[in-house]
Every structure is written in C-alpha cells, then in structure tokens.
N, C-alpha and C positions, 0 to 999 in steps of 0.2 A: 578594510574599512576603518575609518577614524571618526572621531567626534570632535566637535568644537563647542566649548562650554560657553553658555550665555544664560540669560534668564530662561529661555526655552532652548534647550540643547538641539543643535541641528545635526542630523545624521548625514554624513557624507560618504558616498560610495564611489570607488574608483571605476571609471568606465572605459578609459583608454590610456595607453602609455605613450610617451615620446619614444619613438623607435627609429633605428637606422638600418640600412640594408646590410646583409652579411658580406663578408669578404668575397670578392669575385663578382659582385653585382654592382659595380660602380656605375654602370649605365642607367641604373634606376635612381641614382642620387637625387635628380631633380624632383622626384616624387616625395622626398623626405626633407631636403634642405634646399633653400632658395639661394642660388649662387650669385646674387648681385642685387643691388638697389640702384634705382635711377637717381635718387637724391643723394647729396653729400651726407656723410655720416658725422654726427657730432661726437666729440670726445667724451668718454664716460666720466672724466674727472671735471667736466664743465668748462674746459679750456677751449681755445679756438681751433685746435688741430682737427683735421679731418681724419676719420678712421680709415683703415685699410679696407677696401672693398673686396669681398669674397666673390670672385667670379670664376667662370669655367677655366679661363686661362691660368689664373692663379692656382687653382686646385690641380691643374694638369702640369704646372711648371715645377721648377726645382725647389722653390721656397715652400710650397704647400702641396702635398699630395694627399690622397685619401687616408693613408696611414697616419698623417698628422692631424686628421680631422676626427676620425671615429676610433674609439677605443674598443678593445675586445669585450669589455664588460657591458657594452650597450650604450655608454655615454659618449662624450667627446674626449679627445686628448686635450691637453692644455693649449688654449688658443693664444696666439701671440697678441701683445698689447695693441689695441685699436682695431682688431679684426671684428667685423660685424657678421653675425650668423643669424639668418632669419629662418624661423620654422613656420613661415606662412606658406605651407604646402598641403597638398591633398591628404597626405598620410600623417601629418602632425598638427595641422590646424584643427580647431574644434568646430564642427558643422552646427553652429548654434541654432539656426532656423529649424533644422530637422528635429533637434531635441525639444525646442519650444513647441513645435506644431504637433508632434506625435506622442510625447512622453509626459510623465507626471512631474518632471523636473522643472523648477522655476529659477534655479541659480546653478552656476558652474564655478568650480574652484580649480585654479591652476596651482599645482604644487611642484616646486623645483628644488633640487639640491645642487648647489654650485660651490666649487672650490675657487678661492681667489677673488679678485676684485672685478666687478662687472656692473654694467647698467642693463637692467632687464626692462623692456618696454612692451606692454601688452596693447594690441590693436584690435579694433572691431571694424567690421565692414557692414554696409547695408546691401540691399538687393541689387543696387546699381554698381556695386563694387567700390564705392567711395569709402576710404578708410580714415579712421581717426584714432589717436592714441587714447586708450581707456584708462591706463594706469602705468606706473613705473616705480621701480625700486632699485637701490644700489646695494651691492654686497661688498664686503671687504674682509680680508683675513683668510682663515682656513676654510672649513666647510660650513656653509650656511644653508638653511632650509627657509625658503620664502614662499609665500602663497598670495594669491589674488582671488577675492570673491567677486564674481561678476554676474550681473543680472541677465536673464534671458527674455525680458519683456519687450524688447524693441526689435525682434527678429521675425516679425510676422511673414514678410515676403521673401526674406533671404538674409544672408550674412554669416560671417565666421568670426571667431576669436583666434588669435595667434600671438606669438611673442617673438621679439628679436632680442639678441644678446650681444652686447659690445664689450669685449674684454678690456679691462683696465690696465694700469701700468704694470701690475704684477702678472698679468695674464689671467685667464680664467678657464675653468673646466666645468662643463655641464655633466654632472655625475648621473642624474636621473631626473625624470619629470613625468607627471601624469595629470590627467583631467579627472575631476570628481563632480558629482551632482548631488544636490541636497535632497535626496530621496532614497528609498529602498525599493528593490525590484517589486513589481506587481505580481510577478510569477517566477518560479524557480529558473535559475540559469543552468540549464542542462540540455544536452543535445546528442543526437546520433547523426551520423553522416552516411549518405548513400552515394557511392561512386559507381557509375556505369562505365564499363570499359569493353572495347572491342579491338583486340590485336595491338594494343599499346602497352605492353607489359612494363617497358622501361619507365615511361611517364608515370604510370599508376604506382609502380613500386617506389619511385622517388616521392610521390605524394604521401604514400603510406609512411615512409621514413620521416617526413616532415611532421606528420600527425603524431607519430610515435615518440619523437624526440622533443616536442614543444612542451616545455614545462607549464606554460600558461594554460594549456588545454587539458592537462591531466585532471584537474578537479571537476571539469564540466563535461568532458567527452565520455559518454557512456558506452557507445558502440559505433563501430565502423562496418558498414555493409559494403562489400565489393561484389558487384554483380558482373561476373565475367561471362561475356557472350561470344568470345572468340575462340580460335584454335591455337593462338599463341598466348598461353596463360601467364598471368601475373606471378603465379607461384613458381614459375620456372626462371624468373629473373634473379640475378645474383644478389640484389638488395633485399629480396622478399624474406628470406629466412630471418635476418636480423630484425626487420620491421615487424614481422609476425611475432617474434619472441618478445619484443618490447611492448607490443599492443596486447599480447596474451589473449585472454578470453573476450577482450573487447572487440576483436576482429572476427568477423563472420564472412567466410567466402561462400558465394552462391554461384552455381554454374547453371546456365540455361541457354536455350537456343537464342539466336540473334533476333531480338524484338526491337532493336533500335533504342534510341534514348527514351522514348515513351514507355517501352516495356521494361527497360533496365531501371529507370527512375521509379516507375510504379512498383517494381519489386521491392526496392529499398523503402518506399513509403509504406507498402503493405507490411513489411517486417517491423517498421517502427510502430505502426498502429497496434499490431498484434503483441509486441513486446510491452508497450505502454510503460516504458521505464525512463523516458526523457520528455521534457516539456516541448522540445523542438526537434525537427528533423531537417537536415540540410542536404539538398541535392548539389552534387559537385561533379563537374566534368573531369574526364581522365587526362586529357592532353593539356594540362595547365601547370603553371608554377604558382603556388599559393603562398600568401603572406599569413602566417599563423595568427598574428595580431588581428587580422581582418576577420577571421572566423570568430574569435572571441568578441570582437566589437559587434558583429551582427547578433550574436546570442545575447549579449548584454543589452543592446538597444531593444531587441524584441521583448526582453523581460521587463523593460521600463515603459513600453508603450501602454497607453491608457486602455487600448482595446487590442484584441488579437490582430496581428498584422503580418503580412508576408514581407520579409526584409531581404533585399538582395545586394550584392556587391557590384562595383563597377568593373569594367573590363579594359585591360591594357594590352598592348600589342606585344606578343611574345618575341617578335623579331626586332621591334623598335621599342624598347621597354619604357622609354619616357613618353610614349605616345598613348593617350587615352583614346581607345576605340569607341567606347560607349559610356556616356554619363547617365543616360536615362532613356528608356524606350517607350514609345507611344504607338498608337494605331490611328491612321486616318480612316475614320469609319465610313466616309463617303466612298473612298476608293477601296476600302478594306485592304490596307497595306501597312505593314509596320515600318518603323524608321525612327530616326532621332526626333525627339520632341520638337515641336514648333519653336523656332527662335534659337535652337541649339544646332550643333553639328557634330558629326563623328570625326575621329582622327584629329585630336587636338594635341599638338606637340608641346608638352610642358617643359621640355628641355630648352625650347626656344623662348618661351615666355611663361612664367609660372602663375600660380593662383592669383597673386596680387595684381598681375598685369592683364587678367582676363575677366572682364566684368560679368560675362555671361555665366561664369562659374559661381557667382555669388547669389544668383537667384535660386530660390528653392524650386525644385522640379517635382511636379506631381505626375508620376508615371502611370501607365496602364498595366505594365507587367514587368517582371524581372526575367532576364535570360537565365536559362537553367544551366549556365556555367557555374552559378553560385547563388542559391536562394535558400533562405531559412523559412520554415513553415511551422506554425504551431501544430503539434500532433492532433490536437482536438479539431482543428480545421480540416485536416486530412480525413479524419474519421467522419466528419459531417459532410464534406464535399465529395468524397470518393477519391479515386486515383486519377491518373492522366487518361485522356482519350487514347485508345489503342491505335495510334496513327504513325508508329515507327519513329519518324523525326519530323521536325519543322512544325511550328505553330502550336505545339503542345504546351509550351510555357505560357504563351500569350493567352490561349484558351483558358488555362487554369486561373490566370489573373482575372480574366473577365468573369469566370464562374464564381470566384471568391468575392468579387465586388458585388455580385447579385445577392449575396447573403450578408453584405455589410462589412466584409473584411478588406481593408485597403491594402495597397501595395506601395512599398517605399524602397527606392534605391538609395542606400546610405553612402554619402561621400566619405572618404577615408577608409573604406573597406573595399577590397577588390583583389583581383588576380590577373595573371598574364596568360593570354590565350592566343592561338593563331588568329590573325585578323581576317575578316570576311574578304577583304580585297585580295588575299593570297589564295583564295579558293574560287572556283566557279561551279556552283552546283545548279545553275539554271539550264545546263545543257546535258549533264550526265544523268544517271539513273535517278538522282534526287529531284529532277524536274517533275516527276510523277507526284512526289509528296508535296512540293510547292503548290501544284495545281489542286490536288485532291484536298489537302488540308486547308487551303485558303477558302475553297468553296464550302467545305464542311463547317468551319468555324463561323463563316458568314451565315449559313443556314441556322446555326445555333444562337448567334448573338447579334447579328446586324440589326440596327434599328430601322433600316430603310427597306422599302419594298424591293424585292428581287436583289437585295444586296447593294442598292445604290448604283454606283458606276461599275461594279465588279464585272458583270457579264460583258460590258463594252470593253473593259481593259483586257479581259482574258481573250476576247476576240481579236484585239489588235496584236496580242502576243502570238496568237495562231498564225496571223499573216507574217509577222516578223520571222518566226522560226521557219515557216514554210518557204519564204522567198530567200532565206539565208542558207537553204539546203541543210538545215538542221532537222533532218527527217526523223531521226531517232527521238529527239526531245519532243517533237510534235506528236509522234505516234504514242508515246507513253503518257503525254498529257491528255490525249483523247481517251486512253485507257482509264485514266483517273476519273474522267467525267462519267464513263460507263459504270465504274464501280459506285460512284455517288448515286447515280440513278437507280442502282439495284437495291438501295435501301440500307438501313443501319446494320443489318445482320452480317454484312461482309466485313465489318471492322475487326472483330476478333478472329473471324475465319481466315483473313488474309495476312495478318500481321507477321506470321512466320514465312509465308509462301511468296508474298508479292515481290520483295527485294530480290531473291534469287531469280525469279522470272524476268525482272527488269534487267539484271546483269546478263542473263542468257540471250536476251534480245539484241544486245550490242553486237553479236556476231553477224546480224543481218544488215548492219548499217555501217558504211565506211566512215561516216562522220562521228561515230562513237568509238572508233578503234584508234587509240593513240599509240604511236610507236616511237620509242626513244632513239632509234638509230637514224641518223640523218640520211643514210643511203637506203632507207626502207622504201622510198618513193622515187619515181623518175625525177630527173632534174627539172627545175622550173623553167618554163619557156621565157626567154628574154627578148624575143624578136618581135612580139606583137605590139600593136598600138596601145599606149597606156589607157586605162579605163577612165582616169580622172585627169583633167587638164590642170586643175587646181586642187587644193586640199579638200577632200570630201566633207560635206556638211549634212547634218540630218535635215530632212524636210521640215518646214515650219507649218503653222496652222493653215496658211494660204496655199502652200504647195503640196501638202500631204496627199490630198485626194487625187490630183492629177499624177503625182509621183507614183502612188499606189497602183493606179490603173495602168500607167505606162510600164511599170515594173512587172506586174503580173502578166500583161500581154507579152512582154519580151520573154518572160520565164516560161510561157506556154509554147514558145517556139523550140525546135530541137536544139540541143547543145552541139557545139562544133565538134567534129571528129578529132581535131587536134587536141582539144581540151580533155577529151576522154583518155588520151594517151599520156598527156603531160599536164601537170597543174599550170595554170596561167600566172599564179602569183604565190608568194609565201607571205602570209599575213600574221602579224603578231597578235597575241591575245588582246592586248590593249586596243588594237585597231579593228578588231573583228566585230564591228557593229553591223546591224542589219542593212543599213544603207550602203555599206561597203561590200559585204558578202553577196548581196543580191545582184551586183553588177558583173559577177564572174560566173563562167560556166564551170570552173573548178579551181580550187585553191587549197594550199596547205595552211592549216590553222593551228597555231600552237596552243598548248594547254596552259591554264592559268598559272600553274606552278613551274612552268618551263621544262617539264620532264619529257615532253614529246610533242608530236604533231599528228593531226588527223587529216585525211584527204576528203574535203567537201566536194561533191560532184552533183551538179544540177541535173534533175530528172523531171521533165515535164509531166510524165505519167504520175509520179509520186505526188507532185504538186497538186494536180487536179484531184486526185484521190483524197488527199489530206484536207484540202480546202472544202470539198464537198462534205466530208465527215464533220468538219468543224461547224459549218453552217447548220447542219442537222442537229448536232449535239447541243449547240448553244440555244437553238430554238426549243429543243425539248427541255433543257434546263430551265429556261425562262417560263415556259408554259406550265411546268410542274413545280415551280418554286414553292408555292404555299403548301402544297401537299407534302413535298419533301421536308420543308421546315417543320411541319407538325410531326412527321414520322421521327425525325432525328431528335427533336426536343422531347418528345414523349419517351423515347428510348434512352435518353442520356443517363438518367439515374441508374438504370440497370447496366448500361454499357460500362460505366466507370466504377461500378460497385466492386468491393473486395471479393464478393462471391463470383462475379463474372471473371475477374482477373485470376482467381484461384484456378478456375478451369483452364484458362489459357496457360498459366504457369505449370499446370500439371501437378498441383499440390493435392 
C-alpha cells in the first residue's frame, strides 16, 4: 500500500500486477501481451520513423523469441529500440467498468518501473470498443518509476484501461507494473479454497503445488480443503508430499464417498463456515491449470465490492490456451437453458485477434451465475444461503447464483481472472450417464426458480429431446432421462437419499445398452457394410420449422418398422461424433458412433420395440409433470431451506 500526499491524502491500494506467463507456457502469451497493432507505430523520440511491430512471426523468428521478451524476475528483458509492446490484453488491462460498477473505487492508478528510454501511452475504451489515448509519458536514463492517475467515472456500460510501451533509442525494459485504486478494502482480504477431486490426483497435486509456491497468496490463503472422493488419491501422487509440506497445517484432506461436484463443493463450503477463519471461500475445480494472480484478483475485488458479491473467473481452453471458452454465463429463463450471454459467444480465439480488436469484450457483462470451475463466495453468504443442492453435478452452480440473487447478492464474472479447463466441446455428456443429471437438475431448478408457469417452454423442449434420443437409437440416454423424471415426481426427499447411490446405478445400466458401451479396439465390431445404397444423396440437413412435423411423422413411422436383418449383423455406417446428429442417426438401422474424445465407438442399433416403449413412457411422464407442476413447485420450494442446510448435509456427510 502506498499513499499520495495532497491536501487530503489519498490512500492507494494495489489490486493487480502486470504479469507474464511462466516458462513453458508460450501458447498463453496472447492473454498477456498483444502481438501486433494494425496502425503504424510512432517513434518514441518524436521522429518520423515507424516502430518495429511486435507480431507473432517476429516473436517466433530468430530476431525475437520469448526469452528476449520476458525476464525471469517477472518483467521484460530489454526491448530493442522502436519495438512496441501492448498490454491491452485480458490478463494485463484493467477492467475499469467492473471496478466502477461494483466497488467503492472512483480512480485507478497505473504504476510502472521502467529502465531505459520509452514512450508509455495509456488508452481507454468505451463499451463499443472504441479506444482513445488517455495519457502518455516518456522515460529516459536508468530506472524510472512513473504513474498515471485515471478516473473511473466514464465506464458505466463498459470499457478498459491499458498501456502500450515503445522502446526508445537506448532500448527499454519494463521492470514491474501494477494497478492501484483510491480506496481501502470494505472487508478483509482472506480466503479458503475448496477443491473437489475424483481420480485426478496428478491435476490436483499440481494445483496444490501452485497454491503452495505462490508468494502472493501466502498472506491471504488461510486454508485449502481437498475433498477427495475417488479411489486414486491425491496423497499418492509424487508431487503431493512436497506440496503438503509447503502448505503445512493450511492443508486439510477430506475423504468421502463420491457425491459429485455438489457434494464435494458443499463439503468445502461446510468446512469454511464451521472454521469461520476467512472472509471468503473459493470453489475450484480439480482438472484445471490456475493462474495464481487470478485467485488474488478475485479475493481483492470481492473485498472492495460495495456489497457482498459472488465473484468468478473466466474459463480458457486447456487444449487451446489462447481460446476463451466462457466470458460470462446466463440463463434463458423462457427455455430454462444456460449458455453464453446474449450478444456474446463462447470460444473466442484471442491469439487470432486480441482485446483491442474485439468490441464485444469491452461491454460490461452482467451474468446470472459463475461456473464452479472458479468462484469466490463470502462465507457469510454461505452461512445465510446454505450449501449446494444435493444434485451430484450439473446446474448446482447456476442454482446457487439464482438463490443468491433472491437475497440481493449479485454475481460478477471478473475479466482478467481465470483458469484453463477442458472445454465443453471436448466432452459429450448428453448421451452418457450424465444425461440423467442434465434432465433431473434442469427440471428441479426450474421448479425452484422459473418465473413462468410450468417452466415456460421447458416441458416442450424436453419432449423434443425425448424424440431425438429415441429416434437416434440412444436408448440408454432416454431411459435414464425418464428415470430422472420419476425421481423428480417422487418429491424432494429423494435428493439426499440418492446422491451416493444414483450414479453407480446409472453406470451399471450401461451393461444393458449397446449404445452406451464404447470400445476402443477398431476390431471390436463387424466391418461396416459398404455395398448398400447411401442414406443421403446430398449433405444431410436438420429439418426446419416447415418440414419438422412431416419429417418427425415420417421418421417415427419408418422407425416402427422392423430393422433389416443385415443391419443386425453389420453396422451400416461409421459416423463421427461431429456428424452424429439426430437427423442423421435416425436414418440408419445400425451404425458405429464415435465418442466425443475419440477414444472409442459404440454400436447403435435400431429397435422398434424399445422405441414404442420409450415414447409411450415419455408421453405419460411429461403429462404427469405438467399436471403436477404447481404441487411439485411448492413441495420443492418449501423443502429447499432444509435440503441445503448444514444440518441436512452433515447427515449425508456422515459427520
């Protein structure tokens, strides 16, 4: 903390540092440094020469590589004369609109330490992404510390601050930099972290090592709870002993049966409330790579918020590290379906075009919830709201955000804080045992929070999914989705009763369905028949609003006819996961369908008897759900406080 002397001294508090990725993580560089500018670069000495553009080719080439750019001490190496470096990136720009909207800060100060001669230019943007220079200063000589005091009063709808540095004739080195705000925290900056893990000991042990060795977290991290629910334990990983020794008594290992994310995160939240030693508790996924600066930024931001706030980080793709998978999550309340906020999109490649080139990233996004890959919660909010719903996985994070909003606690996804996680596109959980939880928890959360009668469009959308799964010969997925409705209809008592038993039962059921049995060996199935007439004369297309009804009738009628004997003996086609849409699968009597991660294939086989049985059950179940919606809504809403209470969870934990 530093102070600036004036008639009324201003207290300045550091809230984020200028950071660069560690060695070995060069593919994340676009999140930290902007590799090029579209406009010509002016010379820092005021002459007419153009500066050298720092682009991806230059960094990868022989003149400039990563070791020439980033120093081991966290700053840059000496940049050659004329080179322009932009910090207009998601991890180093300052998200001014978020600080203006949610915190007590009214000004921000950029403080830089620079060696050599340079021109430093500070820019600001508005919600449309239009940028203008806000200030500039020149440095000369050895080591200089410069600062810029910048107002936050013009960022109502969006906008960032960032700076560019152009090295002068002597070259320049950015030694360090940070952002400060003109306020003190409203509440203490301290946190515990709860990590839920299931058979990912290597990922979890690496995360523990990061937490243990991050100097910036030592003053604020009070406790790390690892809730290990698997049979491949974190304590057996080779990195664990060192991480455990470094964390010391701040690490608490907890072992319990597999209750999914909702059970694991609830246990960490429970421990945080009982310990009452930190202001905040963070839920953190196990299969992630985390940026320690991001953890601190979330805690600091939460401490400066005017009111108690749930604060989450953004998610980047673990396999394509410059790709932002999620900037902010919302829910379409009419459809009762999550997704990217309106006007935004998932999977934005910041390596192709960075922050300054993407206007949508400058608008402030007001989210409905944070994904529980990374969310900071005030412990007092947990004590008031209770823990997660006991629903194993899916929709638990969304429901908690909606529940918090009902008591006036907002949710913010903070740009500049995030981690890397396996992207959703690399998984397909709509067909495996997780299909049960998608169905069950979507209905349950709608009963609790939907503002519309009978959940708006929900029952219609679930009915269309019934047809799609059934005509695609995805009999396993449809069977367990119907099981989910039956559990919902049984009332709220089943929630705690089934959290340990439902998933093993779902896995056991896969033995009865060939479409749920993926085999890695290419020779596990008979060879695909290549002699039949092609099912499609042109590229298959989904039916549109005009053709959907006749297509559905025609398809179901065809599906009710017996499958060919030849198709029972050999699959008619091999269909990639990307092409395995309902309007494709429904036209085959049998087909091999690959898994989303490419690790195997399952044999889908059409069965008219199964189809008739599942469609009949679907019609009956949807009708019962619609008829009993109001009764069920009252049952679940009345039961909610007890279901999420610490006392109810204690019994489930066996404490």
